[in-house]
PARO-95254 format. One record per residue (C-alpha): residue in three letters; x, y, z; residue number from 1. Coordinates in Angstrom, 3 decimals, padded with zeros to 6 digits. Layout:
<sites>
 resn       xx       yy       zz resi
  ALA        X        Y        Z  NUM
...
</sites>
This chain:
<sites>
 resn       xx       yy       zz resi
  UNK -000.248 -000.159 -000.192    1
  UNK  001.207  003.203 -000.906    2
  UNK  001.346  006.309  001.743    3
  UNK -000.439  009.036  000.710    4
  UNK -002.088  008.869 -002.911    5
  UNK -002.040  006.229 -005.530    6
  UNK -000.704  005.976 -008.551    7
  UNK -002.925  007.347 -011.502    8
  UNK -004.727  004.480 -013.100    9
  UNK -003.837  001.706 -010.678   10
  UNK -007.008  002.059 -007.987   11
  UNK -009.809  003.866 -006.987   12
  UNK -010.561  007.383 -008.158   13
  UNK -009.307  008.776 -004.848   14
  UNK -007.318  007.129 -002.331   15
  UNK -005.129  008.299  000.873   16
  UNK -003.594  005.864  003.015   17
  UNK -001.171  006.215  005.770   18
  UNK  000.120  004.085  008.862   19
  UNK -001.502  004.523  012.464   20
  UNK -003.084  002.919  015.230   21
  UNK -006.776  003.084  015.614   22
  UNK -006.902  002.551  019.393   23
  UNK -004.280  004.059  021.654   24
  UNK -002.021  000.971  022.551   25
  UNK -002.885 -000.731  019.540   26
  UNK -000.507 -001.640  016.596   27
  UNK  000.041  000.554  014.005   28
  UNK -001.866 -000.722  010.774   29
  UNK -002.343  000.563  007.098   30
  UNK -005.316  002.998  007.075   31
  UNK -007.020  004.445  004.096   32
  UNK -009.988  006.313  002.865   33
  UNK -011.249  006.160 -000.742   34
  UNK -013.667  007.059 -003.355   35
  UNK -014.657  005.411 -006.448   36
  UNK -017.734  005.293 -009.272   37
  UNK -018.661  001.939 -011.010   38
  UNK -019.246  001.529 -014.966   39
  UNK -023.379  001.888 -013.601   40
  UNK -022.965  005.352 -011.992   41
  UNK -022.810  004.143 -008.651   42
  UNK -020.341  005.863 -006.190   43
  UNK -018.724  004.231 -003.390   44
  UNK -016.556  005.472 -000.135   45
  UNK -014.207  002.829  001.597   46
  UNK -012.473  003.268  004.616   47
  UNK -010.323  001.444  006.950   48
  UNK -012.724 -000.413  009.588   49
  UNK -015.882  000.372  007.803   50
  UNK -015.140 -001.628  004.679   51
  UNK -017.128 -000.433  001.213   52
  UNK -020.132  001.977  001.712   53
  UNK -022.481  003.052 -001.187   54
  UNK -022.023  007.077 -001.693   55
  UNK -025.799  008.092 -001.951   56
  UNK -025.357  011.398 -003.634   57
  UNK -022.755  010.217 -006.408   58
  UNK -020.637  012.256 -008.159   59
  UNK -021.808  015.659 -007.122   60
  UNK -021.103  014.450 -003.614   61
  UNK -017.682  013.522 -004.807   62
  UNK -016.755  016.637 -006.595   63
  UNK -018.077  018.839 -003.564   64
  UNK -015.831  016.579 -001.316   65
  UNK -012.740  017.082 -003.551   66
  UNK -013.105  020.720 -004.033   67
  UNK -013.382  020.861  000.087   68
  UNK -009.967  019.124  000.347   69
  UNK -008.509  021.304 -002.398   70
  UNK -009.074  024.630 -000.680   71
  UNK -006.132  026.265  000.616   72
  UNK -005.437  025.692  004.277   73
  UNK -005.366  029.314  006.197   74
  UNK -002.247  030.122  008.006   75
  UNK -002.220  029.407  011.912   76
  UNK -004.370  027.125  013.520   77
  UNK -007.818  026.107  012.091   78
  UNK -010.041  023.433  011.752   79
  UNK -012.745  022.835  009.180   80
  UNK -015.463  020.326  008.818   81
  UNK -017.091  018.262  005.827   82
  UNK -019.975  015.764  005.945   83
  UNK -019.571  013.020  003.184   84
  UNK -022.275  010.607  004.154   85
  UNK -025.174  012.188  006.242   86
  UNK -027.671  009.807  007.885   87
  UNK -028.135  007.600  004.764   88
  UNK -029.533  004.145  005.298   89
  UNK -027.357  001.342  005.203   90
  UNK -028.025 -002.287  003.088   91
  UNK -026.030 -003.707  006.026   92
  UNK -022.363 -004.976  006.025   93
  UNK -020.017 -006.981  008.435   94
  UNK -019.446 -003.751  010.726   95
  UNK -022.564 -002.135  010.035   96
  UNK -026.095 -003.365  010.810   97
  UNK -028.928 -003.034  007.968   98
  UNK -030.920 -000.107  008.547   99
  UNK -028.439  002.035  010.183  100
  UNK -028.430  005.798  009.281  101
  UNK -024.594  006.127  008.889  102
  UNK -023.085  009.653  008.861  103
  UNK -019.607  010.360  007.916  104
  UNK -018.130  013.833  008.646  105
  UNK -014.007  014.724  008.225  106
  UNK -012.084  017.164  010.159  107
  UNK -009.362  018.925  008.451  108
  UNK -007.042  021.198  010.379  109
  UNK -003.786  022.174  012.145  110
  UNK -003.457  022.833  015.969  111
  UNK -000.320  025.042  016.157  112
  UNK  000.604  027.912  013.828  113
  UNK  003.677  026.093  012.043  114
  UNK  002.402  022.444  012.784  115
  UNK  001.393  019.808  010.609  116
  UNK -002.089  019.691  009.194  117
  UNK -004.388  016.439  010.216  118
  UNK -007.289  014.744  008.603  119
  UNK -009.938  012.786  010.819  120
  UNK -012.648  010.748  009.774  121
  UNK -015.552  010.482  012.411  122
  UNK -018.295  007.856  011.696  123
  UNK -021.372  007.814  013.555  124
  UNK -024.810  005.801  013.206  125
  UNK -028.083  005.956  014.334  126
  UNK -030.649  003.014  014.938  127
  UNK -033.259  002.324  012.766  128
  UNK -035.933  001.908  015.547  129
  UNK -035.083  003.861  018.282  130
  UNK -032.940  006.536  016.351  131
  UNK -030.268  006.162  019.083  132
  UNK -027.038  008.110  018.210  133
  UNK -023.754  005.712  018.399  134
  UNK -019.992  006.008  016.988  135
  UNK -019.510  003.522  014.761  136
  UNK -015.792  003.132  015.694  137
  UNK -013.053  005.334  017.059  138
  UNK -012.023  008.588  014.624  139
  UNK -009.481  007.482  012.179  140
  UNK -006.869  010.052  012.183  141
  UNK -004.023  010.894  009.112  142
  UNK -001.556  012.982  011.040  143
  UNK  000.722  014.497  009.620  144
  UNK -001.381  015.119  006.571  145
  UNK  000.428  014.303  003.374  146
  UNK -000.599  017.568  001.572  147
  UNK  000.871  016.791 -001.540  148
  UNK -000.305  013.571 -002.017  149
  UNK -004.231  014.942 -000.716  150
  UNK -003.945  017.317 -003.625  151
  UNK -003.077  015.179 -006.104  152
  UNK -005.718  012.490 -005.136  153
  UNK -008.395  015.316 -004.769  154
  UNK -007.522  017.176 -007.774  155
  UNK -007.859  013.384 -009.957  156
  UNK -011.496  012.791 -007.761  157
  UNK -012.687  016.329 -008.801  158
  UNK -011.797  015.914 -012.610  159
  UNK -013.271  012.570 -012.577  160
  UNK -016.654  013.399 -010.611  161
  UNK -016.900  016.220 -012.760  162
  UNK -016.912  014.375 -016.068  163
  UNK -018.836  011.235 -014.956  164
  UNK -021.558  013.640 -013.381  165
  UNK -021.791  015.555 -016.405  166
  UNK -022.395  012.438 -018.667  167
  UNK -026.252  011.267 -019.437  168
  UNK -027.414  007.851 -019.040  169
  UNK -030.069  005.892 -021.026  170
  UNK -031.192  002.306 -020.290  171
  UNK -027.793  000.937 -022.626  172
  UNK -025.474  003.142 -020.697  173
  UNK -023.433  006.406 -020.917  174
  UNK -024.636  008.520 -023.856  175
  UNK -021.865  010.340 -026.097  176
  UNK -021.946  014.176 -026.021  177
  UNK -021.501  015.643 -029.272  178
  UNK -018.536  017.282 -028.133  179
  UNK -017.137  014.041 -027.325  180
  UNK -017.361  012.524 -030.801  181
  UNK -015.462  014.726 -032.394  182
  UNK -015.486  016.917 -035.330  183
  UNK -018.158  015.963 -038.125  184
  UNK -019.029  017.138 -041.393  185
  UNK -022.707  017.399 -042.994  186
  UNK -024.097  013.884 -043.528  187
  UNK -022.749  012.385 -040.424  188
  UNK -019.202  011.028 -041.931  189
  UNK -015.647  012.064 -039.779  190
  UNK -013.404  014.578 -040.915  191
</sites>
């Protein structure tokens, strides 16, 4: 597993990987977050411990997330948050019960004026029947944040999400736009 972003064309559209301990006193392990789209237009969020989860708002939400990650950090201490998945019902997985309303929030910040940045993933859930909130797992934290790798991965995600989000689909799959077909002469024959 590569530290930072994946090499272009070798994995998901966005992946950030690091080594860390999920709980104090636990061994250091490979941890990650990833977003990817499939040929059917579905989008997925994958993270250490959580596994692969559907991203209900698809390409537009992935693009918003990429823009949030790419925003220039202010000088000095700061903290920003972004909700990637907001109370979306889950079909059930090895870690999350069916019907759970899942929320996945991110914190991006810096504690000291010249200190390193960090990225935290905060998954929480709400039970389907009684609507009781709970912490799905301890926060995942990438610190220090590899800013260059994050920006490279986020730029690739933004490009893919805005391209896929702009494509039309019919029952056979993606519909090619006129600008995707290249120059044509009258009568429909290529130049």
